[in-house]
MMTF fields as JSON, N, C-alpha, C and O atoms, coordinates in Angstrom:
{
  "mmtfVersion": "1.0.0",
  "mmtfProducer": "UNKNOWN",
  "numBonds": 267,
  "numAtoms": 268,
  "numGroups": 67,
  "numChains": 1,
  "numModels": 1,
  "chainsPerModel": [1],
  "groupsPerChain": [67],
  "chainIdList": ["A"],
  "bondAtomList": [4, 2, 8, 6, 12, 10, 16, 14, 20, 18, 24, 22, 28, 26, 32, 30, 36, 34, 40, 38, 44, 42, 48, 46, 52, 50, 56, 54, 60, 58, 64, 62, 68, 66, 72, 70, 76, 74, 80, 78, 84, 82, 88, 86, 92, 90, 96, 94, 100, 98, 104, 102, 108, 106, 112, 110, 116, 114, 120, 118, 124, 122, 128, 126, 132, 130, 136, 134, 140, 138, 144, 142, 148, 146, 152, 150, 156, 154, 160, 158, 164, 162, 168, 166, 172, 170, 176, 174, 180, 178, 184, 182, 188, 186, 192, 190, 196, 194, 200, 198, 204, 202, 208, 206, 212, 210, 216, 214, 220, 218, 224, 222, 228, 226, 232, 230, 236, 234, 240, 238, 244, 242, 248, 246, 252, 250, 256, 254, 260, 258, 264, 262],
  "bondOrderList": [1, 1, 1, 1, 1, 1, 1, 1, 1, 1, 1, 1, 1, 1, 1, 1, 1, 1, 1, 1, 1, 1, 1, 1, 1, 1, 1, 1, 1, 1, 1, 1, 1, 1, 1, 1, 1, 1, 1, 1, 1, 1, 1, 1, 1, 1, 1, 1, 1, 1, 1, 1, 1, 1, 1, 1, 1, 1, 1, 1, 1, 1, 1, 1, 1, 1],
  "groupList": [{"groupName": "MET", "atomNameList": ["N", "CA", "C", "O"], "elementList": ["N", "C", "C", "O"], "formalChargeList": [0, 0, 0, 0], "bondAtomList": [1, 0, 2, 1, 3, 2], "bondOrderList": [1, 1, 2], "singleLetterCode": "M", "chemCompType": "L-PEPTIDE LINKING"}, {"groupName": "ASP", "atomNameList": ["N", "CA", "C", "O"], "elementList": ["N", "C", "C", "O"], "formalChargeList": [0, 0, 0, 0], "bondAtomList": [1, 0, 2, 1, 3, 2], "bondOrderList": [1, 1, 2], "singleLetterCode": "D", "chemCompType": "L-PEPTIDE LINKING"}, {"groupName": "GLU", "atomNameList": ["N", "CA", "C", "O"], "elementList": ["N", "C", "C", "O"], "formalChargeList": [0, 0, 0, 0], "bondAtomList": [1, 0, 2, 1, 3, 2], "bondOrderList": [1, 1, 2], "singleLetterCode": "E", "chemCompType": "L-PEPTIDE LINKING"}, {"groupName": "ILE", "atomNameList": ["N", "CA", "C", "O"], "elementList": ["N", "C", "C", "O"], "formalChargeList": [0, 0, 0, 0], "bondAtomList": [1, 0, 2, 1, 3, 2], "bondOrderList": [1, 1, 2], "singleLetterCode": "I", "chemCompType": "L-PEPTIDE LINKING"}, {"groupName": "TYR", "atomNameList": ["N", "CA", "C", "O"], "elementList": ["N", "C", "C", "O"], "formalChargeList": [0, 0, 0, 0], "bondAtomList": [1, 0, 2, 1, 3, 2], "bondOrderList": [1, 1, 2], "singleLetterCode": "Y", "chemCompType": "L-PEPTIDE LINKING"}, {"groupName": "LEU", "atomNameList": ["N", "CA", "C", "O"], "elementList": ["N", "C", "C", "O"], "formalChargeList": [0, 0, 0, 0], "bondAtomList": [1, 0, 2, 1, 3, 2], "bondOrderList": [1, 1, 2], "singleLetterCode": "L", "chemCompType": "L-PEPTIDE LINKING"}, {"groupName": "LYS", "atomNameList": ["N", "CA", "C", "O"], "elementList": ["N", "C", "C", "O"], "formalChargeList": [0, 0, 0, 0], "bondAtomList": [1, 0, 2, 1, 3, 2], "bondOrderList": [1, 1, 2], "singleLetterCode": "K", "chemCompType": "L-PEPTIDE LINKING"}, {"groupName": "VAL", "atomNameList": ["N", "CA", "C", "O"], "elementList": ["N", "C", "C", "O"], "formalChargeList": [0, 0, 0, 0], "bondAtomList": [1, 0, 2, 1, 3, 2], "bondOrderList": [1, 1, 2], "singleLetterCode": "V", "chemCompType": "L-PEPTIDE LINKING"}, {"groupName": "GLN", "atomNameList": ["N", "CA", "C", "O"], "elementList": ["N", "C", "C", "O"], "formalChargeList": [0, 0, 0, 0], "bondAtomList": [1, 0, 2, 1, 3, 2], "bondOrderList": [1, 1, 2], "singleLetterCode": "Q", "chemCompType": "L-PEPTIDE LINKING"}, {"groupName": "PHE", "atomNameList": ["N", "CA", "C", "O"], "elementList": ["N", "C", "C", "O"], "formalChargeList": [0, 0, 0, 0], "bondAtomList": [1, 0, 2, 1, 3, 2], "bondOrderList": [1, 1, 2], "singleLetterCode": "F", "chemCompType": "L-PEPTIDE LINKING"}, {"groupName": "PRO", "atomNameList": ["N", "CA", "C", "O"], "elementList": ["N", "C", "C", "O"], "formalChargeList": [0, 0, 0, 0], "bondAtomList": [1, 0, 2, 1, 3, 2], "bondOrderList": [1, 1, 2], "singleLetterCode": "P", "chemCompType": "L-PEPTIDE LINKING"}, {"groupName": "ALA", "atomNameList": ["N", "CA", "C", "O"], "elementList": ["N", "C", "C", "O"], "formalChargeList": [0, 0, 0, 0], "bondAtomList": [1, 0, 2, 1, 3, 2], "bondOrderList": [1, 1, 2], "singleLetterCode": "A", "chemCompType": "L-PEPTIDE LINKING"}, {"groupName": "GLY", "atomNameList": ["N", "CA", "C", "O"], "elementList": ["N", "C", "C", "O"], "formalChargeList": [0, 0, 0, 0], "bondAtomList": [1, 0, 2, 1, 3, 2], "bondOrderList": [1, 1, 2], "singleLetterCode": "G", "chemCompType": "PEPTIDE LINKING"}, {"groupName": "ARG", "atomNameList": ["N", "CA", "C", "O"], "elementList": ["N", "C", "C", "O"], "formalChargeList": [0, 0, 0, 0], "bondAtomList": [1, 0, 2, 1, 3, 2], "bondOrderList": [1, 1, 2], "singleLetterCode": "R", "chemCompType": "L-PEPTIDE LINKING"}, {"groupName": "HIS", "atomNameList": ["N", "CA", "C", "O"], "elementList": ["N", "C", "C", "O"], "formalChargeList": [0, 0, 0, 0], "bondAtomList": [1, 0, 2, 1, 3, 2], "bondOrderList": [1, 1, 2], "singleLetterCode": "H", "chemCompType": "L-PEPTIDE LINKING"}, {"groupName": "SER", "atomNameList": ["N", "CA", "C", "O"], "elementList": ["N", "C", "C", "O"], "formalChargeList": [0, 0, 0, 0], "bondAtomList": [1, 0, 2, 1, 3, 2], "bondOrderList": [1, 1, 2], "singleLetterCode": "S", "chemCompType": "L-PEPTIDE LINKING"}, {"groupName": "THR", "atomNameList": ["N", "CA", "C", "O"], "elementList": ["N", "C", "C", "O"], "formalChargeList": [0, 0, 0, 0], "bondAtomList": [1, 0, 2, 1, 3, 2], "bondOrderList": [1, 1, 2], "singleLetterCode": "T", "chemCompType": "L-PEPTIDE LINKING"}, {"groupName": "ASN", "atomNameList": ["N", "CA", "C", "O"], "elementList": ["N", "C", "C", "O"], "formalChargeList": [0, 0, 0, 0], "bondAtomList": [1, 0, 2, 1, 3, 2], "bondOrderList": [1, 1, 2], "singleLetterCode": "N", "chemCompType": "L-PEPTIDE LINKING"}],
  "groupTypeList": [0, 1, 2, 3, 4, 5, 6, 7, 4, 8, 6, 9, 10, 2, 7, 11, 12, 6, 6, 10, 7, 13, 14, 15, 8, 10, 1, 12, 6, 16, 5, 5, 7, 9, 6, 12, 2, 12, 6, 15, 15, 17, 12, 3, 6, 3, 10, 13, 7, 7, 13, 7, 5, 3, 1, 8, 17, 12, 6, 3, 5, 6, 0, 16, 16, 15, 13],
  "groupIdList": [1, 2, 3, 4, 5, 6, 7, 8, 9, 10, 11, 12, 13, 14, 15, 16, 17, 18, 19, 20, 21, 22, 23, 24, 25, 26, 27, 28, 29, 30, 31, 32, 33, 34, 35, 36, 37, 38, 39, 40, 41, 42, 43, 44, 45, 46, 47, 48, 49, 50, 51, 52, 53, 54, 55, 56, 57, 58, 59, 60, 61, 62, 63, 64, 65, 66, 67],
  "secStructList": [7, 2, 2, 2, 2, 2, 2, 2, 2, 2, 2, 7, 6, 6, 1, 6, 6, 7, 7, 7, 3, 3, 3, 3, 7, 1, 1, 1, 7, 3, 3, 3, 3, 3, 7, 7, 3, 3, 3, 7, 6, 6, 7, 7, 3, 3, 3, 7, 7, 3, 3, 3, 3, 3, 7, 6, 6, 1, 7, 3, 3, 3, 3, 3, 3, 7, 7],
  "xCoordList": [141.696, 140.215, 139.415, 138.367, 140.706, 140.195, 139.137, 137.972, 139.894, 139.114, 137.622, 136.605, 137.871, 136.259, 134.886, 133.678, 135.789, 134.93, 134.36, 133.17, 135.692, 135.182, 134.386, 133.574, 134.553, 133.139, 131.839, 130.771, 131.938, 130.558, 130.324, 129.112, 130.87, 130.383, 130.209, 129.953, 130.445, 130.119, 128.78, 127.782, 129.054, 127.444, 126.145, 124.967, 126.602, 125.613, 125.936, 126.089, 126.061, 126.52, 125.483, 125.638, 124.618, 124.165, 124.621, 123.97, 125.881, 126.844, 128.296, 129.29, 128.361, 129.794, 130.362, 129.806, 131.632, 132.191, 132.096, 132.85, 131.084, 130.932, 131.734, 131.498, 132.556, 133.138, 132.51, 131.894, 132.74, 131.818, 132.238, 133.279, 131.132, 131.831, 132.052, 131.345, 133.227, 133.958, 133.142, 133.023, 132.587, 132.316, 132.832, 132.519, 134.121, 135.04, 133.675, 133.101, 133.588, 132.778, 133.858, 135.011, 133.224, 134.317, 134.873, 135.756, 134.178, 134.774, 135.923, 136.205, 136.654, 137.411, 136.934, 137.783, 136.16, 135.647, 135.037, 134.738, 134.789, 134.412, 133.463, 133.066, 132.622, 130.939, 131.388, 131.895, 131.151, 131.098, 129.882, 129.196, 129.42, 127.945, 128.339, 128.679, 128.131, 127.613, 126.49, 125.579, 126.22, 124.866, 125.013, 125.651, 124.023, 123.781, 122.425, 121.43, 122.544, 120.849, 120.471, 121.23, 119.131, 118.973, 117.787, 117.397, 117.293, 115.845, 115.055, 115.452, 113.734, 112.74, 112.486, 113.124, 111.342, 111.135, 110.257, 109.704, 110.203, 108.909, 109.931, 109.347, 111.115, 112.179, 111.906, 111.812, 111.784, 111.631, 113.261, 113.835, 113.646, 115.122, 114.89, 113.783, 115.741, 115.394, 116.451, 117.437, 116.65, 117.993, 118.044, 117.152, 119.509, 120.274, 120.971, 121.935, 121.103, 122.398, 122.599, 121.879, 124.043, 124.69, 125.784, 126.786, 125.282, 126.483, 126.904, 126.205, 128.291, 129.697, 130.216, 130.484, 130.443, 130.59, 131.639, 131.47, 133.139, 134.305, 135.386, 135.498, 136.284, 136.983, 138.205, 138.571, 138.856, 140.187, 141.347, 142.248, 141.159, 141.803, 141.39, 142.25, 140.112, 139.685, 138.93, 138.634, 138.098, 137.308, 135.855, 135.489, 135.048, 133.802, 132.913, 132.842, 132.005, 131.661, 130.22, 129.762, 129.271, 128.454, 128.052, 128.631, 127.468, 127.072, 125.02, 124.271, 124.654, 123.213, 123.164, 124.13, 121.556, 120.834, 119.91, 119.297, 119.552, 117.911, 117.524, 118.256, 116.092, 115.489, 114.976, 114.426],
  "yCoordList": [35.763, 36.477, 35.043, 34.456, 35.187, 34.085, 32.75, 32.542, 32.031, 31.07, 31.328, 30.639, 32.532, 32.525, 32.881, 32.646, 33.509, 33.72, 32.76, 32.451, 32.001, 30.543, 29.749, 29.055, 29.767, 28.9, 29.754, 29.191, 31.082, 31.933, 31.35, 31.141, 30.99, 31.291, 29.605, 29.25, 28.735, 27.486, 27.202, 26.555, 27.777, 27.747, 28.844, 28.518, 29.858, 30.965, 31.101, 32.261, 30.308, 30.535, 31.433, 31.539, 31.924, 33.349, 34.78, 35.773, 34.799, 35.527, 35.117, 35.799, 34.525, 33.787, 34.906, 35.397, 34.98, 36.057, 37.651, 38.585, 37.628, 39.063, 39.861, 39.61, 40.695, 40.795, 41.816, 42.816, 41.446, 41.947, 43.665, 43.941, 44.343, 45.488, 45.224, 44.391, 45.889, 45.352, 46.325, 47.538, 45.566, 47.093, 46.287, 45.245, 47.63, 46.884, 46.937, 48.001, 46.509, 46.544, 47.126, 47.267, 47.558, 48.307, 47.158, 47.313, 45.913, 44.645, 43.864, 42.706, 44.682, 44.133, 43.184, 43.064, 42.802, 41.795, 42.404, 43.591, 41.897, 42.299, 41.986, 40.917, 42.589, 42.155, 42.219, 43.233, 41.095, 41.178, 40.952, 40.156, 42.024, 41.307, 41.807, 42.919, 40.167, 40.167, 40.248, 39.782, 40.785, 41.251, 40.67, 41.057, 39.592, 39.194, 38.995, 39.37, 38.269, 37.982, 36.113, 35.212, 36.12, 34.474, 34.492, 35.526, 33.155, 33.317, 32.375, 31.246, 32.795, 31.979, 30.983, 30.889, 29.689, 28.627, 29.156, 28.369, 30.357, 31.073, 32.048, 32.935, 32.148, 33.004, 34.493, 35.285, 34.769, 36.234, 35.971, 35.01, 37.12, 37.685, 37.779, 38.15, 37.503, 37.686, 38.228, 37.767, 39.189, 39.642, 38.977, 38.916, 38.506, 37.826, 38.272, 37.506, 39.144, 39.491, 38.235, 37.587, 38.409, 37.309, 38.104, 38.573, 38.16, 38.851, 37.691, 36.696, 37.874, 36.907, 37.682, 38.836, 37.453, 37.788, 37.116, 35.946, 37.744, 37.295, 37.853, 39.079, 37.096, 38.061, 38.17, 37.903, 38.524, 39.276, 38.121, 38.488, 37.042, 35.835, 35.219, 34.528, 35.349, 35.391, 34.583, 34.184, 33.772, 32.823, 33.112, 33.968, 32.674, 32.65, 32.238, 31.049, 33.408, 33.476, 33.145, 32.192, 33.891, 33.785, 33.987, 34.974, 33.531, 33.441, 33.486, 32.511, 34.859, 34.604, 35.039, 35.415, 35.026, 35.182, 35.716, 35.586, 36.616, 37.15, 36.08, 35.308, 36.013, 35.143, 35.448, 34.586],
  "zCoordList": [-6.941, -6.958, -8.583, -8.851, -9.089, -10.386, -9.774, -10.113, -8.868, -8.66, -7.885, -7.944, -7.169, -6.693, -8.125, -8.133, -9.157, -10.276, -10.6, -10.549, -11.132, -11.576, -11.005, -11.617, -9.573, -9.027, -8.812, -8.574, -8.895, -9.226, -10.6, -10.648, -11.721, -12.91, -13.49, -14.64, -12.261, -12.453, -11.72, -12.037, -10.844, -10.039, -10.693, -10.838, -10.94, -12.074, -13.436, -13.818, -14.166, -15.521, -16.526, -17.742, -15.898, -16.295, -16.007, -16.329, -15.327, -14.948, -15.864, -15.615, -16.427, -16.488, -17.806, -18.788, -17.276, -18.316, -17.798, -18.069, -17.088, -15.981, -14.806, -13.624, -15.139, -14.049, -13.073, -13.443, -11.73, -10.85, -9.723, -9.126, -9.821, -8.664, -7.631, -7.065, -6.918, -5.572, -4.582, -4.756, -3.485, -2.108, -0.876, -0.3, -0.702, 0.57, 2.323, 2.554, 2.645, 3.882, 4.583, 4.177, 6.031, 7.156, 8.082, 8.926, 7.775, 8.861, 8.178, 8.487, 7.095, 6.494, 5.098, 4.215, 4.988, 4.321, 2.911, 3.047, 1.633, 0.578, 0.156, 0.621, -0.821, -1.331, -2.973, -3.452, -3.694, -5.442, -5.566, -4.925, -6.847, -6.995, -8.325, -8.731, -9.118, -10.561, -11.017, -10.333, -12.149, -12.644, -14.586, -15.565, -14.295, -15.801, -16.097, -15.476, -17.269, -17.419, -17.797, -18.155, -17.546, -17.474, -18.656, -19.198, -18.949, -19.457, -19.058, -18.771, -18.999, -18.985, -19.637, -20.685, -19.268, -20.052, -21.329, -22.097, -21.448, -22.438, -23.06, -23.682, -23.082, -23.486, -23.38, -24.318, -21.945, -21.127, -20.685, -20.173, -21.076, -20.662, -18.822, -18.43, -18.007, -16.258, -15.952, -16.526, -15.129, -15.04, -13.416, -12.57, -13.378, -12.645, -11.388, -11.379, -10.165, -9.66, -8.317, -7.559, -8.618, -7.351, -6.774, -7.312, -5.304, -4.366, -3.735, -3.542, -3.357, -3.224, -1.992, -2.325, -0.72, 0.452, 0.785, 1.129, 0.765, 0.888, 1.822, 1.804, 2.718, 3.831, 3.44, 2.295, 4.244, 3.837, 3.098, 2.344, 3.398, 2.837, 1.551, 1.003, 0.9, -0.341, -0.254, -1.38, 0.97, 1.228, 1.153, 1.958, 0.483, 0.321, 1.366, 1.677, 2.121, 3.446, 3.155, 3.785, 2.14, 1.699, 0.166, -0.289, -0.498, -1.862, -2.074, -2.005, -2.313, -2.814, -3.941, -4.605, -4.401, -6.001, -5.735, -4.676, -6.89, -7.486, -8.148, -8.767, -7.996, -8.777, -9.882, -10.567]
}
């Protein structure tokens, strides 16, 4: 799992250090939801949610984010 976390933290530094909420899917896959905050160019905080779908072997299948 640490490898997956590092990949997410590198791609989305807004969620660095945050532990995800895990959701088991009926087909054996796992959805990890990371929540953090970014800042806009004028300093306003923007919530960031990163969703990562992984298979039983720990391979990342899909990674999506909010804006």
